N, C-alpha and C positions, 0 to 999 in steps of 0.2 A: 081571371086575375093575372097580372103580368108577373112572370117569373124573374128571378135574379139571374143576370147574365154572368157566365164565367167563361174564361178562355177555353177554346177547344181546337184541336188540330183536325182538319177535315181532309179526307182523301176521296177523290173522284176516280172511279174505276172505268176504264175503257176495256172492252173485251169482245172478241168474236163469239157469236153463239149460233148454234145450228137449230133451225126451226123444228120444234117438236122433240128435240133431244134433251129433255128436262134433266135427267140424271147427269148427263155429260156437262151441261151448262152449269148446274149447281156445283158440280165438282170443281170446275174451273173457277167459279166465283168464290168458293170456299178457300181456295189457295190464295186468291188475290186479297180477300178480306183478311186472312191471317197475315199476309205480307204487310198490308197497310197497318193493321193493329200492332204489328211488331215494330213499326217505325214511330209509334206513339199516337196514331190516329184515334180520336175519340168518337168520330162519326165517319162512316163510309157510305158513299152514295154509289149505288149500282145503276146500270143503264135501265131505261124503260123496257118493260117486258123482258127482262134479262133471262129468266129461267126458261121461257117457252119459245123464245125467238119471236120476231115480229113479222108475221105473214099477212099479206093483204089477199086473203083467200078464205073461203068458208072453213077450211080445216083449222083455222085459228080457234074456232069455237070448241074444238076437241080438247084444247089445253086450258079451258076456263075452269075456275074453281071458286067456291065461296071463301071468304076470309075464315081462316082456320083450317084450310086445306093443305095439300102437300107443300106448296111453295111458301106459303105464309108460315107454316109450322117450321120449315127449314130456316126462314128468316129470323124467327124468334129464337131458335136454338143457337144460330151462329152469333147473334148479338149477345146472348147470355154467355156463350163459351168464351168470347173475347172481352166481355164486360164493356161493350161500346154500343153506340147507336148505329143501326144499319137500315138503309132504305132502298126500295125499288118499287116498280109497279108490277101488278099482276093483271091478267084479264079476269075480272071478278064476275062470277055468275050469281045472279040473284033472281030466283024464279025463272021467267022466260027472258030476262034482260041480261045484257053484258055491259061491263064498264071497264075502262082503263083506270085502275085504282092504285094510287100511291100509298104504301104502307111504311111507317117508320117504327122500327122495333127499338126498345129500350135496353140498357145493359142488364136488366133483370129478366129479359126475355118476354116482355109484355108489349102490347100495342100502345105506342104513344099517341097515335092518331092515324086517320086515313083520309084521303082526299080523292075524289073522283074527277077525272079530266072533264072540264066543262064544255069544251068545244072540240069535238073530233074534226080533224082536218080532212076535207075533201072526201076521198073514198072510205076513210075510217068510219064515217057515219053509217056505212053499210054493215059494219061488223060489230060496232058497239055504240051505246048511247052516250050522250053527254049529260052531265048533271050540274047545274049551277050551284054554287055554294061557297062558303069561306075556304080559302086555301091557306089556312094558318094552323100550325100545330104548336101549342105551348109545351115546352119541355123544361127539364132541369138545366139545360145548357142555353136556354133562351127561346125567343119566339121565332119560329121557323116558317118562312113563306115557301110555298110550293108552286112551281110552274112546270107543267108537264108538256114538254116538246112544243107543239104549235102554240100553246098558250103564251109562250114567251115572246112571240111575235106580235101579240095584241097589246097595244099601248094601254088600253083600259085595264087589262089584267095587271100589268106591271104597276100602273098608277095605284090600283087598289091595294096592292101589297105594300107599296111605299107608304101609303096613308095609314097602314096598320102598324107602323113602327116596328117592322121586323128586324131581327138581329142577324139573320142568315137567310139567304135565298138558295134553295136547291132546285135544279133544273134537269131532272132526268129526261134523257132524250135517246131515241134510236131511229135508224133509217129502216123503213119497211122493206121486206123482201117480197116482190110480186111473184105470182105463179109463172112457170115457164111459158105458158101460152099467151101471156100479155103481149101486146104489140109494141114492146119496148124497142126503140131504135128504128122502127119503120117510119116511113114518110108518107105524106099524102092524106087525102080525105078518106080513102078506104080504111086506112089504119085507124084514123081518128074515130070513124063510125063503128068500127069493130070494138074499140075500147069502150065506147058509150054503150054498146049492146051488152058488154060483160057487166056493166054497172046497173043495168035496167032491172 
C-alpha cells in the first residue's frame, strides 16, 4: 500500500573508512550522523559497506554478519538515538552465502526494509552473490527506491524504479580497495594474465 509522502531533509555522508576497522569506522559514522541530524536531516545515507570497508579480497568474508549482528544493531540504535531514518549496506551472511545488503533503519530503531544487491559488478561476484528482487522500501516518509553502486549504471534497474513511482532514490556507493598484491598500475599481457589467475 502506498504511504503518504511528507517532506524530509536528506543527508548523504561521504567518509573514509579503514578495511576491517569496524569500531573505528562506526565511531566516525556516529559523529557524522549526529552532525547531519543536528542540521535537521530526517534521513541519513551512509556509504556502501561503510562499517567494514570494501575489500576485494577473501578477508572481506571475515566482516560478514547476519541481519541483527553488530553493524545492523548499531544502525538501529543510531537511528533511534537521533529519531531519524539511517541506511547503509552490510556484507550479509546467510548460511554459506554472502550478500551486499542495504538496510534502512526507522526512527524507532526498527528495520524499515532490506534490499540485496542484484548484480555484483565484475570481481564482486567472487565474494558475494546477487539476488534479484524489488528494490523498493515503503516508509512513513514515502516510497524509497534503492540502487546499490553498480546497479545505478544499469538502465533497466533505473527504469524499473521509475516505473514504481518512487518518491526518493538512494544510491549507496563505495570504491573497493584491492589487496596490495594486485597488479594495479602494471602494464602488458603478463600483468593481465596474473590478474586473471587471482580471479580463477
